N, C-alpha and C positions, 0 to 999 in steps of 0.2 A: 537261682537254682543251678547247681553244677550238673553238666551233662557230659557224657563221654561219646565221642563220635564213633560210629560203628562202620561207616562206609565212606569212601571219598565223596565229597560233596562238590561236584562239578555239574555243568550243563543241566541235564534232566533233573537230578536230585536237587540242585540249587533252585531250579524253577519250581519244583513241587514245594520246597520249603517256603519260598517267597509267596507263592499262591496261597498256601495254608495260613501264613501269618497275616497276609493282606486282607483276609476275610474279617479280621478283628479290628476294632476301632482304636484300641489302646496302643500306646507306644511299646514296642517290643525291641529290646536291644540284645545283641550278642557281643560278649566281651571275650577276647582271646589275646593273651599277652598284653601288648600296649594298644591293641585295636579295640575300638568300640564302634559297632556298625548297627544300622537300622536293619532289623530282620526282614523288612519289607523291600529292601533294596537289592536287586539282583546283582548289580555291580559290586556292592559292598560284600555280599555273601561270596561272590567269586574271588574278590580281592584277598580275603583271608585264607583261601585255599585249605579248607578243613580236610584233615586226613584221619584215618582210623587211629584210635588210641588217644587223640588229643582231647583235652578237657576244656570246655568252654563254660561260660556263665551266661545263662539266659535270664534277663531281668525284664519285668513288666510292672506296671503300676499296681496291679492287684493279682493275686493268684487266680488264674483262669483255668479251671479244670477242663473245660471244653477244648481249649487250645492244647493243653497238655495231652489229652486223649488223641487229638488229631495228629500231633507230632509223633506220638507213640505208634500210630498206625503206619506212618511213613517208614518206620524202622531205620531211621538215620541216627538216632541217639538212644542212650540208656542213661538212667540216673547214675551219677558218679558218687562215690562214697567220700 
């Protein structure tokens, strides 16, 4: 699923993202350019330095509606077209 970054994801926002994804047992990956990182890794999320307007791809083993709803509540991303 492609997502558009709405706000810079540093420190507090990165921590919220990692805490949200860590509640789920499946593997969740974030792909940006040539980077592929584990969404449960704070260092990984910080390393890719997500900025507003960038498009990332979120991939998981199966569509998880609960996770998607939790991510929407964080207001960090919106679906990209």
